[in-house]
N, C-alpha and C positions, 0 to 999 in steps of 0.2 A: 180590407177588402176592395179589388180593384173594379171600378164603375165600368159601365158599358159606354163606348163612344164610337163613331162611323171610322175612324181610323185606326181603330184595333184591328191587328192581324190575328187571324183564326185559323186553327187548324181543328178538323174534324174527323175523329177516328171511328169508323163503325165497325163494332163486333157482329158482323152479319149473322153468325150462326145464333149467338144469343138471342137477337132479335126475331130471326125466324122462328126460333122454337118457342119463345114467348108468345109471338103473335098467333102461332098456328095452336098452341095449347089453351090460349086464354079464349082467342076469337076465332080461329079457323080461317084467319085472314094473312093476306100477306102486308108487308110494311111498303108505304109509298116514300120510296127514297128521294124523288124530288122535293115533296113538302117537308121531309125530313131535313134535308141538307138547306133549305130556304128557311127554316124555322132555327137551325143551328147558327145559320151564319147572321142572320136578323141585320141586314143591310151594312155589315161593316166587311172588311177587306178578307176574301178568303184566300189563304196562303196555300194550303194544301187540304183535300178531301181524300180520305183513304177508306176503302172498305176491304175488310179483311174477310176472305171467302173460303170455302172448303170444296174442294172437287171431288164429288161422290159418285161421278157417273150418272147421275140423275137424267132424265130425258130435257128438261128445259133450263138446264143450269148455264148451258154456253150462252143462251139468249138473254139470261138474266145478268150474266157477267157484262156481257154487252151494252145491256140497258143501263146499269151502273156507270160504264164508262161515258155514255152519251148525255147522262145526268149530270156528270161533272166529276165523279168519282175514279181515282187511280185505284185497280183493283189488286190486291195481293192474293195470289191464290196458292193455296198448300193442298197435296193430294191427301186424302184419307189413307190411314195405315190399317192395315189387317193384319192383325198377328195370327202365329200358329193356332192359337186357342180359339179364334175366331171374333175376338174382340176387335173393335174398330176404336181409333183415337185420332183427332186431328184438333189441335187448338192453336190459337195465334196468341196467347197470353204475352209470351216473351218477346215477339215479334212486334206486338202493338205496344209493349212498355218499352223497349228499346226506341222505337220510333217516335215515341211521346217525349223520351227524355232528350233525344237528338234534336226535336222541334224545340223544345223549350226556349231555346235561345232566339230563336227567330218568330216567335209569336207572343203575342199579349194572352191570349185566351185559347185555351184547348177544350173543345166539345168532345167528350168520351161518350159515345151512343153504345150503352150496353146496361146489364143489370147485375153484372158479375162482380161480385163481393171482393174477389182477389185483386181487383185494381183500385181499392180504397188505399192502401200504401202508396201506389203510384201516385193517386190524386194528393196525397198529404205531401209527399216528395216534390211534386210541381207547384203545388201552392207555397211551399217553403222557397221555393227558387223564385216566387214573385208572379207566376203565371196563374192567370183566373182558370179556374177550372170549374166546367159545367158537365152535367150528365144529363143525358135523356134516355129515358127506359121506361118499361111498363111498371107501374107503381108497385103491385102486387109481387112482381118476380124480381124486383130489385132489391139487393140487399141493404139492409138499413146502414151497416158500416159505410157501404159507398156513398149513400146519399150524405150522410153526415160528415164525409171527406171532402165534400165539394162546396163551391160557392153558389151554385144555384142548382136545382133540380127540375126537369121539366118530364112530368108524369105523361106519357104517351097516350095511356088508357083514358086521359080524362078529355082528349080529343079525337077520338076513334075516327069521327067523319073525316078530319085533316090527315091522320097518319096512317091510317089503314086503306087497302084497296078494296 
């Protein structure tokens, strides 16, 4: 297991949809992305911080995207797709995974901010490649297999006053 030290290069990849839905369904609050980024980095060297967001044409989303940029996140935006039957779909799983694998050669630690169990295989792969993997998510909505596949898990719901607005 890779230990934490100040010279570690860190990338933070935040699954904004997953975070938003978890925070809303459990606490009816929004996530404090500034506090999240600060905790994720923990005085180490930030290489990249990317927030994966969905454009759904809701009233405040452009302001939210700008706020993420001001905090220090690079935003990757995908438009929501509406299919002929009315169902809507948008997810960043493949894009986030590709970015994580690409960044693996350039960082010591990758902090994944999500509860999505689909990323457990990615975590196992990154750890096999020698990258320390940390996950931050809301405990009750974070998949057990994701927690098991990481070096460290931070349960955001244990510090609501820090991570929620």
